[in-house]
C-alpha positions as CSV (number, residue, x, y, z in Angstrom):
1,X,-13.7,-45.6,40.2
2,X,-10.6,-45.3,38.0
3,X,-11.0,-44.4,34.4
4,X,-9.7,-46.3,31.3
5,X,-6.1,-47.0,31.0
6,X,-4.3,-44.4,28.8
7,X,-3.3,-45.5,25.4
8,X,-2.0,-44.2,22.1
9,X,-4.3,-42.2,19.9
10,X,-3.9,-39.7,17.1
11,X,-3.9,-35.9,17.3
12,X,-1.9,-33.0,15.9
13,X,1.9,-33.4,15.9
14,X,4.0,-31.2,18.2
15,X,6.0,-28.7,16.2
16,X,9.3,-29.5,17.8
17,X,9.5,-33.2,16.6
18,X,12.2,-34.0,14.0
19,X,10.8,-33.6,10.5
20,X,12.3,-37.0,9.4
21,X,10.3,-38.8,12.1
22,X,7.1,-37.1,11.1
23,X,7.6,-38.0,7.5
24,X,8.1,-41.7,8.3
25,X,5.0,-41.6,10.6
26,X,2.9,-40.0,7.9
27,X,4.0,-42.5,5.2
28,X,3.1,-45.5,7.4
29,X,-0.1,-43.9,8.7
30,X,-1.4,-42.9,5.2
31,X,-0.6,-46.5,4.0
32,X,-2.6,-48.0,6.8
33,X,-5.5,-45.5,6.3
34,X,-5.5,-46.2,2.5
35,X,-5.8,-49.9,3.2
36,X,-8.6,-49.5,5.7
37,X,-10.6,-47.1,3.5
38,X,-10.1,-49.2,0.4
39,X,-11.4,-52.4,2.1
40,X,-14.3,-50.9,4.2
41,X,-15.3,-47.7,2.4
42,X,-16.3,-45.8,5.6
43,X,-18.0,-42.4,5.5
44,X,-16.0,-39.2,6.2
45,X,-14.3,-39.2,9.6
46,X,-11.6,-37.4,11.6
47,X,-8.6,-39.1,13.2
48,X,-6.6,-37.7,16.2
49,X,-3.7,-39.2,18.0
50,X,-2.0,-38.7,21.4
51,X,-1.2,-40.4,24.7
52,X,-3.8,-40.6,27.4
53,X,-7.5,-41.1,27.0
54,X,-10.1,-39.6,24.6
55,X,-11.6,-37.8,27.7
56,X,-8.5,-35.8,28.0
57,X,-9.3,-34.0,24.7
58,X,-12.9,-33.1,25.7
59,X,-13.2,-29.4,26.2
60,X,-13.9,-28.3,29.7
61,X,-16.4,-25.6,30.8
62,X,-16.1,-22.4,28.9
63,X,-14.2,-19.7,30.8
64,X,-16.3,-16.8,32.1
65,X,-16.3,-13.9,29.7
66,X,-14.1,-11.1,30.9
67,X,-16.0,-7.9,31.5
68,X,-15.5,-5.3,28.7
69,X,-12.8,-2.9,29.7
70,X,-13.9,0.6,30.2
71,X,-12.6,3.1,27.7
72,X,-11.5,5.5,30.5
73,X,-10.8,4.6,34.1
74,X,-12.1,7.0,36.8
75,X,-11.2,7.1,40.5
76,X,-12.9,9.0,43.3
77,X,-10.8,10.9,45.9
78,X,-11.3,12.4,49.3
79,X,-12.8,16.0,49.1
80,X,-10.2,18.7,49.4
81,X,-12.4,21.4,51.0
82,X,-15.0,21.6,53.8
83,X,-18.2,23.5,53.9
84,X,-16.7,25.9,56.6
85,X,-14.1,27.0,54.1
86,X,-16.7,28.4,51.6
87,X,-17.0,32.2,51.4
88,X,-20.2,32.7,49.5
89,X,-23.3,34.9,49.7
90,X,-25.9,33.6,52.1
91,X,-28.4,32.9,49.4
92,X,-25.9,30.7,47.6
93,X,-25.0,28.8,50.8
94,X,-28.7,28.2,51.5
95,X,-29.1,26.8,48.0
96,X,-26.2,24.5,48.5
97,X,-27.7,23.3,51.8
98,X,-30.9,22.5,50.0
99,X,-28.9,20.3,47.7
100,X,-27.3,18.5,50.6
101,X,-30.8,18.0,52.2
102,X,-32.2,16.5,49.0
103,X,-29.6,13.7,49.3
104,X,-29.8,13.3,53.1
105,X,-33.6,12.8,53.1
106,X,-33.7,10.5,50.1
107,X,-33.9,7.3,52.2
108,X,-36.9,8.7,54.2
109,X,-38.7,10.2,51.2
110,X,-38.1,7.5,48.6
111,X,-37.9,4.6,51.0
112,X,-40.1,5.0,54.0
113,X,-42.6,7.2,52.3
114,X,-42.4,5.1,49.1
115,X,-41.9,7.9,46.6
116,X,-39.7,5.4,44.8
117,X,-43.0,4.1,43.4
118,X,-43.2,7.2,41.2
119,X,-39.4,7.8,40.9
120,X,-37.5,4.5,40.7
121,X,-34.0,6.1,40.5
122,X,-34.0,9.3,42.6
123,X,-31.0,11.4,41.8
124,X,-30.1,15.1,42.3
125,X,-28.6,16.8,39.3
126,X,-27.2,20.3,40.0
127,X,-25.6,22.9,37.8
128,X,-23.2,25.4,39.3
129,X,-23.0,28.4,36.9
130,X,-21.1,31.6,37.2
131,X,-17.8,33.3,36.3
132,X,-14.5,31.5,36.6
133,X,-12.9,31.5,40.0
134,X,-16.0,32.0,42.0
135,X,-15.8,28.8,44.0
136,X,-17.7,26.2,42.0
137,X,-15.1,23.5,42.2
138,X,-14.5,24.2,45.9
139,X,-18.3,24.1,46.6
140,X,-18.5,20.7,44.9
141,X,-15.8,19.3,47.2
142,X,-17.4,20.9,50.2
143,X,-20.8,19.2,49.4
144,X,-19.1,15.8,49.1
145,X,-17.4,16.4,52.5
146,X,-20.7,17.4,54.0
147,X,-22.3,14.2,52.8
148,X,-19.3,12.1,54.0
149,X,-18.6,10.9,50.5
150,X,-15.7,10.8,48.1
151,X,-15.8,12.9,44.9
152,X,-15.3,11.8,41.3
153,X,-14.2,14.7,39.1
154,X,-13.7,15.0,35.4
155,X,-13.8,17.5,32.6
156,X,-15.7,17.2,29.3
157,X,-12.3,16.8,27.6
158,X,-11.7,13.6,29.6
159,X,-14.8,12.1,28.1
160,X,-14.3,13.1,24.5
161,X,-12.4,10.8,22.2
162,X,-11.0,10.9,18.6
163,X,-12.7,7.5,18.1
164,X,-16.4,7.7,17.1
165,X,-18.7,6.2,19.7
166,X,-16.2,6.3,22.6
167,X,-17.5,9.5,24.2
168,X,-20.9,8.0,25.2
169,X,-19.1,4.9,26.5
170,X,-16.8,7.0,28.6
171,X,-19.8,8.9,30.0
172,X,-21.5,5.7,30.9
173,X,-18.3,4.4,32.6
174,X,-18.1,7.7,34.6
175,X,-21.6,7.3,36.0
176,X,-21.1,3.6,36.6
177,X,-17.9,4.2,38.6
178,X,-19.6,7.0,40.6
179,X,-22.4,4.6,41.5
180,X,-20.1,1.7,42.4
181,X,-18.0,4.0,44.7
182,X,-21.0,5.9,46.1
183,X,-19.2,9.1,45.2
184,X,-20.4,12.6,44.3
185,X,-20.0,13.1,40.6
186,X,-18.5,16.4,39.5
187,X,-18.4,17.3,35.8
188,X,-16.5,20.5,35.1
189,X,-16.6,22.5,31.8
190,X,-20.0,21.1,31.1
191,X,-21.4,23.9,28.8
192,X,-21.3,21.9,25.6
193,X,-22.7,18.8,27.3
194,X,-25.7,20.6,28.7
195,X,-26.5,22.7,25.6
196,X,-29.1,22.0,23.0
197,X,-28.6,19.1,20.7
198,X,-28.0,19.7,17.0
199,X,-31.2,19.3,15.1
200,X,-29.4,18.3,11.9
201,X,-25.7,17.6,12.7
202,X,-23.5,18.4,9.8
203,X,-20.2,17.1,11.1
204,X,-19.0,14.0,13.0
205,X,-18.1,16.1,16.0
206,X,-21.7,17.4,16.2
207,X,-23.1,13.8,16.0
208,X,-20.7,12.7,18.7
209,X,-21.9,15.5,21.0
210,X,-25.5,14.6,20.3
211,X,-24.8,11.0,21.2
212,X,-23.2,12.1,24.5
213,X,-26.2,14.2,25.4
214,X,-28.5,11.3,24.7
215,X,-26.3,9.0,26.9
216,X,-26.3,11.8,29.6
217,X,-30.1,11.7,29.7
218,X,-30.2,8.0,30.2
219,X,-27.5,8.1,32.8
220,X,-29.3,10.8,34.8
221,X,-32.5,8.7,34.7
222,X,-30.8,5.6,36.1
223,X,-28.2,7.1,38.5
224,X,-28.9,7.4,42.2
225,X,-26.9,10.1,43.9
226,X,-25.6,13.6,43.5
227,X,-24.4,14.9,40.1
228,X,-22.8,18.4,39.9
229,X,-22.1,20.1,36.6
230,X,-20.1,23.3,36.4
231,X,-20.4,25.9,33.6
232,X,-18.8,29.3,33.4
233,X,-21.6,31.0,31.5
234,X,-25.4,30.7,31.3
235,X,-26.3,28.8,28.1
236,X,-29.4,27.7,26.2
237,X,-29.6,24.3,27.8
238,X,-31.2,21.3,26.1
239,X,-34.8,21.2,27.3
240,X,-34.6,17.6,28.4
241,X,-31.5,18.3,30.5
242,X,-32.9,21.6,31.8
243,X,-35.9,19.8,33.3
244,X,-33.6,17.5,35.3
245,X,-31.3,20.3,36.8
246,X,-31.3,22.5,39.8
247,X,-29.3,25.6,39.2
248,X,-27.0,27.3,41.8
249,X,-25.7,30.7,40.7
250,X,-22.2,31.8,41.7
251,X,-21.2,35.5,41.5
252,X,-18.1,37.5,42.1
253,X,-17.7,38.2,45.8
254,X,-19.0,41.4,47.3
255,X,-17.0,43.6,49.8
256,X,-17.7,41.5,52.9
257,X,-16.8,38.3,51.1
258,X,-13.6,39.8,49.7
259,X,-12.6,40.8,53.2
260,X,-13.0,37.2,54.4
261,X,-11.2,35.8,51.4
262,X,-8.3,38.1,51.8
263,X,-8.0,37.3,55.5
264,X,-8.2,33.6,54.8
265,X,-5.5,33.8,52.1
266,X,-3.0,35.7,54.3
267,X,-2.0,33.1,56.8
268,X,-0.3,34.1,60.0
269,X,3.1,32.6,59.0
270,X,3.2,34.8,55.9
271,X,5.4,37.9,56.7
272,X,3.5,41.1,55.7
273,X,4.9,44.6,55.5
274,X,3.3,47.1,57.8
275,X,1.8,49.0,54.9
276,X,-0.5,46.1,54.0
277,X,-4.1,46.9,54.7
278,X,-6.7,44.1,54.3
279,X,-9.5,46.7,54.1
280,X,-7.7,48.4,51.2
281,X,-7.1,45.1,49.4
282,X,-10.7,44.1,49.7
283,X,-11.8,47.5,48.5
284,X,-10.7,46.5,45.0
285,X,-13.9,45.4,43.3
286,X,-14.7,42.8,40.6
287,X,-12.1,40.2,41.5
288,X,-12.8,36.6,42.2
289,X,-11.6,34.4,45.0
290,X,-9.2,32.7,42.5
291,X,-7.8,36.1,41.6
292,X,-7.1,36.8,45.2
293,X,-5.4,33.5,45.8
294,X,-3.2,33.8,42.7
295,X,-2.2,37.3,43.7
296,X,-1.1,36.3,47.1
297,X,0.9,33.4,45.7
298,X,2.6,35.5,43.0
299,X,3.4,38.3,45.5
300,X,4.9,35.8,48.0
301,X,6.9,34.1,45.3
302,X,8.2,37.4,44.0
303,X,9.1,38.5,47.5
304,X,11.0,35.3,48.2
305,X,12.8,35.6,44.8
306,X,14.0,39.1,45.6
307,X,15.1,38.0,49.1
308,X,12.9,40.5,50.7
309,X,11.7,40.0,54.3
310,X,8.0,40.7,53.9
311,X,5.3,40.9,51.3
312,X,4.4,44.5,50.6
313,X,1.3,46.3,49.7
314,X,2.7,47.2,46.3
315,X,3.6,43.5,45.6
316,X,0.0,42.4,46.4
317,X,-1.7,45.1,44.3
318,X,0.7,44.6,41.4
319,X,0.1,40.9,41.4
320,X,-3.7,41.5,41.5
321,X,-3.5,43.9,38.6
322,X,-1.4,41.4,36.6
323,X,-3.9,38.6,37.3
324,X,-6.8,40.7,36.2
325,X,-5.0,41.7,33.0
326,X,-4.4,38.0,32.2
327,X,-8.2,37.3,32.3
328,X,-9.7,37.2,28.7
329,X,-11.7,40.3,27.9
330,X,-15.4,40.1,27.0
331,X,-18.0,42.6,26.0
332,X,-20.6,40.8,28.1
333,X,-21.4,41.9,31.6
334,X,-24.9,40.6,32.3
335,X,-23.5,37.1,33.0
336,X,-21.4,38.3,35.9
337,X,-18.1,38.8,34.1
338,X,-16.5,42.2,33.5
339,X,-17.1,44.2,30.4
340,X,-14.1,45.8,28.8
341,X,-15.1,49.2,30.2
342,X,-15.5,47.8,33.7
343,X,-12.2,45.9,33.5
344,X,-10.4,49.1,32.5
345,X,-12.1,50.8,35.5
346,X,-10.7,48.1,37.9
347,X,-7.3,48.4,36.3
348,X,-7.4,52.2,36.8
349,X,-8.3,51.8,40.5
350,X,-5.5,49.3,41.0
351,X,-3.0,51.6,39.3
352,X,-4.2,54.5,41.5
353,X,-3.3,52.5,44.6
354,X,0.2,51.8,43.5
355,X,3.0,54.3,44.6
356,X,3.7,57.0,42.1
357,X,7.2,57.4,40.6
358,X,7.9,60.3,43.0
359,X,7.2,57.9,45.9
360,X,3.9,59.5,47.0
361,X,1.0,57.3,47.9
362,X,-2.2,58.5,46.2
363,X,-5.3,59.2,48.2
364,X,-8.1,56.7,47.5
365,X,-11.3,57.9,46.1
366,X,-14.6,56.4,47.3
367,X,-16.5,54.2,44.8
368,X,-19.1,51.5,44.4
369,X,-18.6,48.9,47.2
370,X,-17.2,51.2,49.8
371,X,-18.1,54.9,49.7
372,X,-16.2,55.6,52.9
373,X,-13.0,53.7,52.1
374,X,-9.9,55.5,53.5
375,X,-6.3,54.4,53.4
376,X,-4.9,53.1,56.6
377,X,-2.4,50.6,57.8
378,X,-3.3,47.2,59.3
379,X,-1.0,44.5,60.3
380,X,-2.3,41.0,59.4
381,X,-1.1,37.8,60.8
C-alpha cells in the first residue's frame, strides 16, 4: 500500500539558498503565523517545512554503538624458535615441559574431570627469571611453537602511558587480544609489574603502577591460556601475584651448554681460520648465549670489513671480551650475574688467550669449568 502523497512542509532552510529569497519567505511566513496565532491563541508549537511527507523526518533506528577503540593495538606473530633450538640445563627444560603439559591437559582436567567447577578460568602464569641473555625470550617462542600457537609479545614500556588511567586499559587490551587470537602472551621486562604494590603511593607514577597491578590480578583471574613474564632479577613480588605464578629459573650456561651454543652459532658456511677451537672458546666462563651470538656476529662483520678470508680465533675472543666489557657492572653475584671481581677474572682470562705483542700464544691455565683444558686447533664447519 502506497503512503501519502508528498507535499510541502516546513523545516530548516538549506544554507546555500539566496538570502533575499529567505528574507521574503520569512516575512510572509511570520505574517501568516502572526495572523493565525492572533486569531486562535494556540499553545506552544514547533513548525517545520520541507518536501516529502512527515514520515521522512522521523528518525530511524539508532546506529549500533561503535566499540571503544583500544588504547594500544597488539598483534600475535608466529614463533621464531622451536623447542629443539633451546640449549638449557636439563632441569630447566623439564620445568618448561611441565608448563607445556599444564596447557595441553587443561581440556581433560578442567573439562572432562570438571575441575572448572572449582577454577572457572584456568590459566597458566609463568615467570622466567634470570640474567640477561640466558634464553628467556627464545624459550617463550619455543613454548608457543610447541603448543602450536602464535605468540603475542610486549614490554612493560608498551603498556605505560603518559595519560593517567591508560596503562590499565592497555593491559586489559593486551589480555583481550591474546584471548581472541588464542596466543601465548609474553610480557618482557616485567619486574615492576610483578613487584609489590605501593602501600601509600606518593606520586602519580606510583598510583599508575598500582592500578596496573590491580588490573593484572583481574586479568589473570579471567584469562584462559598461557601467560609468560620475563624478569632479569629476582624481586620481592606482590603476594597476590606470587601466588599465581610458576617460576622457571634461567642461569648462565655451563661448559657443555657453551659448547653446544658455540657450535650452533658457527654455521658451516661461515669461514673459520684453522686456529679456531670451539673447545677453547667454550672454556671461557660466565658468558651468556646472547654474548656468544653477538661475539660471532661482531667477529664476522669485522672480518668482512677488513676483507679477510676467514674469522680468526683472535677476532672471536676480542669480540667476546668487548661484549662482556659492555655489560653493566654490578656488585651482586647471588642472582646469577657477575660481580665486579668475577667480571675482571673473566676479562683477564680472555686477555690471556689473545696473542701477545711478540706474537707468542700463551699457554692456557686450568680453571673452574675445565680443569684439563688445553690449547689445540679444531676446524669447525
